PDB file of N, CA, C and O in Angstrom, chain B, residues numbered from 101:
ATOM      1  N   MET B 101     -38.829-159.480  79.780  1.00  0.00           N
ATOM      2  CA  MET B 101     -39.935-160.192  79.175  1.00  0.00           C
ATOM      3  C   MET B 101     -41.150-160.124  80.097  1.00  0.00           C
ATOM      4  O   MET B 101     -42.214-159.659  79.688  1.00  0.00           O
ATOM      5  N   PHE B 102     -40.998-160.585  81.336  1.00  0.00           N
ATOM      6  CA  PHE B 102     -42.061-160.441  82.323  1.00  0.00           C
ATOM      7  C   PHE B 102     -41.715-159.310  83.278  1.00  0.00           C
ATOM      8  O   PHE B 102     -40.542-159.041  83.539  1.00  0.00           O
ATOM      9  N   THR B 103     -42.748-158.648  83.799  1.00  0.00           N
ATOM     10  CA  THR B 103     -42.501-157.664  84.853  1.00  0.00           C
ATOM     11  C   THR B 103     -42.154-158.418  86.121  1.00  0.00           C
ATOM     12  O   THR B 103     -42.674-159.506  86.368  1.00  0.00           O
ATOM     13  N   ASN B 104     -41.279-157.843  86.919  1.00  0.00           N
ATOM     14  CA  ASN B 104     -40.780-158.548  88.101  1.00  0.00           C
ATOM     15  C   ASN B 104     -41.711-158.303  89.283  1.00  0.00           C
ATOM     16  O   ASN B 104     -41.459-157.427  90.111  1.00  0.00           O
ATOM     17  N   ASN B 105     -42.787-159.082  89.357  1.00  0.00           N
ATOM     18  CA  ASN B 105     -43.694-158.989  90.501  1.00  0.00           C
ATOM     19  C   ASN B 105     -44.030-160.392  90.997  1.00  0.00           C
ATOM     20  O   ASN B 105     -43.441-161.365  90.527  1.00  0.00           O
ATOM     21  N   GLY B 106     -44.961-160.515  91.933  1.00  0.00           N
ATOM     22  CA  GLY B 106     -45.224-161.797  92.586  1.00  0.00           C
ATOM     23  C   GLY B 106     -45.798-162.848  91.656  1.00  0.00           C
ATOM     24  O   GLY B 106     -45.604-164.041  91.891  1.00  0.00           O
ATOM     25  N   SER B 107     -46.502-162.440  90.600  1.00  0.00           N
ATOM     26  CA  SER B 107     -47.183-163.410  89.750  1.00  0.00           C
ATOM     27  C   SER B 107     -46.289-163.925  88.624  1.00  0.00           C
ATOM     28  O   SER B 107     -46.733-164.728  87.803  1.00  0.00           O
ATOM     29  N   THR B 108     -45.039-163.474  88.576  1.00  0.00           N
ATOM     30  CA  THR B 108     -44.149-163.874  87.481  1.00  0.00           C
ATOM     31  C   THR B 108     -43.938-165.379  87.474  1.00  0.00           C
ATOM     32  O   THR B 108     -44.059-166.020  86.430  1.00  0.00           O
ATOM     33  N   LEU B 109     -43.624-165.947  88.637  1.00  0.00           N
ATOM     34  CA  LEU B 109     -43.368-167.385  88.717  1.00  0.00           C
ATOM     35  C   LEU B 109     -44.618-168.170  88.338  1.00  0.00           C
ATOM     36  O   LEU B 109     -44.536-169.163  87.616  1.00  0.00           O
ATOM     37  N   GLN B 110     -45.772-167.726  88.823  1.00  0.00           N
ATOM     38  CA  GLN B 110     -47.028-168.409  88.501  1.00  0.00           C
ATOM     39  C   GLN B 110     -47.276-168.383  86.998  1.00  0.00           C
ATOM     40  O   GLN B 110     -47.702-169.379  86.413  1.00  0.00           O
ATOM     41  N   THR B 111     -47.006-167.236  86.379  1.00  0.00           N
ATOM     42  CA  THR B 111     -47.189-167.114  84.934  1.00  0.00           C
ATOM     43  C   THR B 111     -46.246-168.056  84.206  1.00  0.00           C
ATOM     44  O   THR B 111     -46.644-168.717  83.246  1.00  0.00           O
ATOM     45  N   ASP B 112     -44.988-168.123  84.659  1.00  0.00           N
ATOM     46  CA  ASP B 112     -44.014-169.020  84.040  1.00  0.00           C
ATOM     47  C   ASP B 112     -44.476-170.468  84.138  1.00  0.00           C
ATOM     48  O   ASP B 112     -44.387-171.218  83.166  1.00  0.00           O
ATOM     49  N   ILE B 113     -44.966-170.860  85.302  1.00  0.00           N
ATOM     50  CA  ILE B 113     -45.419-172.237  85.517  1.00  0.00           C
ATOM     51  C   ILE B 113     -46.607-172.548  84.606  1.00  0.00           C
ATOM     52  O   ILE B 113     -46.670-173.620  84.005  1.00  0.00           O
ATOM     53  N   THR B 114     -47.545-171.608  84.508  1.00  0.00           N
ATOM     54  CA  THR B 114     -48.720-171.815  83.662  1.00  0.00           C
ATOM     55  C   THR B 114     -48.308-171.953  82.202  1.00  0.00           C
ATOM     56  O   THR B 114     -48.772-172.855  81.506  1.00  0.00           O
ATOM     57  N   THR B 115     -47.434-171.059  81.738  1.00  0.00           N
ATOM     58  CA  THR B 115     -46.962-171.100  80.354  1.00  0.00           C
ATOM     59  C   THR B 115     -46.243-172.412  80.083  1.00  0.00           C
ATOM     60  O   THR B 115     -46.443-173.036  79.040  1.00  0.00           O
ATOM     61  N   PHE B 116     -45.402-172.829  81.028  1.00  0.00           N
ATOM     62  CA  PHE B 116     -44.670-174.090  80.893  1.00  0.00           C
ATOM     63  C   PHE B 116     -45.636-175.266  80.791  1.00  0.00           C
ATOM     64  O   PHE B 116     -45.454-176.159  79.964  1.00  0.00           O
ATOM     65  N   GLY B 117     -46.666-175.258  81.640  1.00  0.00           N
ATOM     66  CA  GLY B 117     -47.651-176.329  81.623  1.00  0.00           C
ATOM     67  C   GLY B 117     -48.389-176.398  80.292  1.00  0.00           C
ATOM     68  O   GLY B 117     -48.608-177.483  79.755  1.00  0.00           O
ATOM     69  N   VAL B 118     -48.770-175.243  79.763  1.00  0.00           N
ATOM     70  CA  VAL B 118     -49.466-175.192  78.474  1.00  0.00           C
ATOM     71  C   VAL B 118     -48.554-175.705  77.370  1.00  0.00           C
ATOM     72  O   VAL B 118     -48.981-176.478  76.512  1.00  0.00           O
ATOM     73  N   ASN B 119     -47.292-175.272  77.393  1.00  0.00           N
ATOM     74  CA  ASN B 119     -46.335-175.718  76.379  1.00  0.00           C
ATOM     75  C   ASN B 119     -46.133-177.228  76.439  1.00  0.00           C
ATOM     76  O   ASN B 119     -46.057-177.890  75.404  1.00  0.00           O
ATOM     77  N   MET B 120     -46.047-177.770  77.652  1.00  0.00           N
ATOM     78  CA  MET B 120     -45.879-179.211  77.816  1.00  0.00           C
ATOM     79  C   MET B 120     -47.086-179.957  77.264  1.00  0.00           C
ATOM     80  O   MET B 120     -46.945-180.990  76.608  1.00  0.00           O
ATOM     81  N   LYS B 121     -48.286-179.420  77.536  1.00  0.00           N
ATOM     82  CA  LYS B 121     -49.511-180.057  77.069  1.00  0.00           C
ATOM     83  C   LYS B 121     -49.566-180.046  75.541  1.00  0.00           C
ATOM     84  O   LYS B 121     -49.926-181.045  74.917  1.00  0.00           O
ATOM     85  N   LEU B 122     -49.205-178.908  74.946  1.00  0.00           N
ATOM     86  CA  LEU B 122     -49.194-178.801  73.488  1.00  0.00           C
ATOM     87  C   LEU B 122     -48.164-179.747  72.886  1.00  0.00           C
ATOM     88  O   LEU B 122     -48.428-180.399  71.876  1.00  0.00           O
ATOM     89  N   ALA B 123     -46.985-179.820  73.509  1.00  0.00           N
ATOM     90  CA  ALA B 123     -45.935-180.710  73.015  1.00  0.00           C
ATOM     91  C   ALA B 123     -46.408-182.162  73.070  1.00  0.00           C
ATOM     92  O   ALA B 123     -46.148-182.942  72.154  1.00  0.00           O
ATOM     93  N   HIS B 124     -47.108-182.519  74.156  1.00  0.00           N
ATOM     94  CA  HIS B 124     -47.609-183.882  74.325  1.00  0.00           C
ATOM     95  C   HIS B 124     -48.660-184.197  73.256  1.00  0.00           C
ATOM     96  O   HIS B 124     -48.643-185.273  72.659  1.00  0.00           O
ATOM     97  N   LEU B 125     -49.568-183.255  73.021  1.00  0.00           N
ATOM     98  CA  LEU B 125     -50.600-183.454  72.000  1.00  0.00           C
ATOM     99  C   LEU B 125     -49.967-183.567  70.621  1.00  0.00           C
ATOM    100  O   LEU B 125     -50.364-184.405  69.812  1.00  0.00           O
ATOM    101  N   GLY B 126     -48.973-182.711  70.357  1.00  0.00           N
ATOM    102  CA  GLY B 126     -48.281-182.747  69.071  1.00  0.00           C
ATOM    103  C   GLY B 126     -47.593-184.080  68.857  1.00  0.00           C
ATOM    104  O   GLY B 126     -47.612-184.635  67.759  1.00  0.00           O
ATOM    105  N   ARG B 127     -46.978-184.594  69.930  1.00  0.00           N
ATOM    106  CA  ARG B 127     -46.278-185.878  69.827  1.00  0.00           C
ATOM    107  C   ARG B 127     -47.280-186.997  69.557  1.00  0.00           C
ATOM    108  O   ARG B 127     -47.023-187.880  68.739  1.00  0.00           O
ATOM    109  N   GLN B 128     -48.429-186.957  70.249  1.00  0.00           N
ATOM    110  CA  GLN B 128     -49.454-187.988  70.033  1.00  0.00           C
ATOM    111  C   GLN B 128     -49.980-187.930  68.602  1.00  0.00           C
ATOM    112  O   GLN B 128     -50.201-188.965  67.973  1.00  0.00           O
ATOM    113  N   ALA B 129     -50.179-186.713  68.089  1.00  0.00           N
ATOM    114  CA  ALA B 129     -50.671-186.547  66.723  1.00  0.00           C
ATOM    115  C   ALA B 129     -49.648-187.097  65.730  1.00  0.00           C
ATOM    116  O   ALA B 129     -50.007-187.773  64.765  1.00  0.00           O
ATOM    117  N   LEU B 130     -48.373-186.799  65.976  1.00  0.00           N
ATOM    118  CA  LEU B 130     -47.307-187.277  65.101  1.00  0.00           C
ATOM    119  C   LEU B 130     -47.255-188.803  65.109  1.00  0.00           C
ATOM    120  O   LEU B 130     -47.107-189.429  64.060  1.00  0.00           O
ATOM    121  N   MET B 131     -47.379-189.399  66.295  1.00  0.00           N
ATOM    122  CA  MET B 131     -47.359-190.857  66.411  1.00  0.00           C
ATOM    123  C   MET B 131     -48.542-191.457  65.658  1.00  0.00           C
ATOM    124  O   MET B 131     -48.409-192.484  64.992  1.00  0.00           O
ATOM    125  N   GLY B 132     -49.706-190.805  65.769  1.00  0.00           N
ATOM    126  CA  GLY B 132     -50.894-191.284  65.079  1.00  0.00           C
ATOM    127  C   GLY B 132     -50.715-191.246  63.569  1.00  0.00           C
ATOM    128  O   GLY B 132     -51.075-192.192  62.869  1.00  0.00           O
ATOM    129  N   VAL B 133     -50.156-190.145  63.072  1.00  0.00           N
ATOM    130  CA  VAL B 133     -49.916-190.000  61.630  1.00  0.00           C
ATOM    131  C   VAL B 133     -48.927-191.063  61.153  1.00  0.00           C
ATOM    132  O   VAL B 133     -49.118-191.675  60.101  1.00  0.00           O
ATOM    133  N   MET B 134     -47.875-191.275  61.936  1.00  0.00           N
ATOM    134  CA  MET B 134     -46.872-192.274  61.561  1.00  0.00           C
ATOM    135  C   MET B 134     -47.475-193.674  61.548  1.00  0.00           C
ATOM    136  O   MET B 134     -47.175-194.477  60.664  1.00  0.00           O
ATOM    137  N   ALA B 135     -48.333-193.967  62.538  1.00  0.00           N
ATOM    138  CA  ALA B 135     -48.974-195.280  62.604  1.00  0.00           C
ATOM    139  C   ALA B 135     -49.882-195.495  61.398  1.00  0.00           C
ATOM    140  O   ALA B 135     -49.893-196.574  60.806  1.00  0.00           O
ATOM    141  N   VAL B 136     -50.645-194.461  61.035  1.00  0.00           N
ATOM    142  CA  VAL B 136     -51.534-194.550  59.873  1.00  0.00           C
ATOM    143  C   VAL B 136     -50.718-194.765  58.606  1.00  0.00           C
ATOM    144  O   VAL B 136     -51.079-195.586  57.764  1.00  0.00           O
ATOM    145  N   ALA B 137     -49.608-194.021  58.468  1.00  0.00           N
ATOM    146  CA  ALA B 137     -48.751-194.156  57.292  1.00  0.00           C
ATOM    147  C   ALA B 137     -48.163-195.566  57.224  1.00  0.00           C
ATOM    148  O   ALA B 137     -48.053-196.150  56.145  1.00  0.00           O
ATOM    149  N   LEU B 138     -47.788-196.104  58.379  1.00  0.00           N
ATOM    150  CA  LEU B 138     -47.210-197.452  58.433  1.00  0.00           C
ATOM    151  C   LEU B 138     -48.240-198.493  57.995  1.00  0.00           C
ATOM    152  O   LEU B 138     -47.940-199.378  57.194  1.00  0.00           O
ATOM    153  N   VAL B 139     -49.461-198.377  58.531  1.00  0.00           N
ATOM    154  CA  VAL B 139     -50.530-199.317  58.178  1.00  0.00           C
ATOM    155  C   VAL B 139     -50.870-199.190  56.695  1.00  0.00           C
ATOM    156  O   VAL B 139     -51.055-200.196  56.011  1.00  0.00           O
ATOM    157  N   ALA B 140     -50.952-197.954  56.197  1.00  0.00           N
ATOM    158  CA  ALA B 140     -51.269-197.731  54.784  1.00  0.00           C
ATOM    159  C   ALA B 140     -50.166-198.313  53.903  1.00  0.00           C
ATOM    160  O   ALA B 140     -50.447-198.912  52.865  1.00  0.00           O
ATOM    161  N   GLY B 141     -48.916-198.134  54.317  1.00  0.00           N
ATOM    162  CA  GLY B 141     -47.789-198.667  53.545  1.00  0.00           C
ATOM    163  C   GLY B 141     -47.806-200.189  53.517  1.00  0.00           C
ATOM    164  O   GLY B 141     -47.471-200.791  52.497  1.00  0.00           O
ATOM    165  N   MET B 142     -48.192-200.819  54.620  1.00  0.00           N
ATOM    166  CA  MET B 142     -48.209-202.273  54.697  1.00  0.00           C
ATOM    167  C   MET B 142     -49.369-202.850  53.889  1.00  0.00           C
ATOM    168  O   MET B 142     -49.258-203.948  53.343  1.00  0.00           O
ATOM    169  N   SER B 143     -50.478-202.119  53.811  1.00  0.00           N
ATOM    170  CA  SER B 143     -51.653-202.632  53.111  1.00  0.00           C
ATOM    171  C   SER B 143     -51.545-202.424  51.603  1.00  0.00           C
ATOM    172  O   SER B 143     -52.270-203.059  50.837  1.00  0.00           O
ATOM    173  N   VAL B 144     -50.647-201.542  51.172  1.00  0.00           N
ATOM    174  CA  VAL B 144     -50.520-201.261  49.726  1.00  0.00           C
ATOM    175  C   VAL B 144     -49.800-202.407  49.020  1.00  0.00           C
ATOM    176  O   VAL B 144     -49.598-202.356  47.807  1.00  0.00           O
TER     177      VAL B 144
END
């Protein structure tokens, strides 16, 4: 998948960091949607 040179680990760390950030944003978005749905359900 990656070529075996010195920057492989750095690339892995960067990719991991980006994935973690995206996962965190996705989770926050999901929580926001659920909260809105809950409030909308309670107000109906």
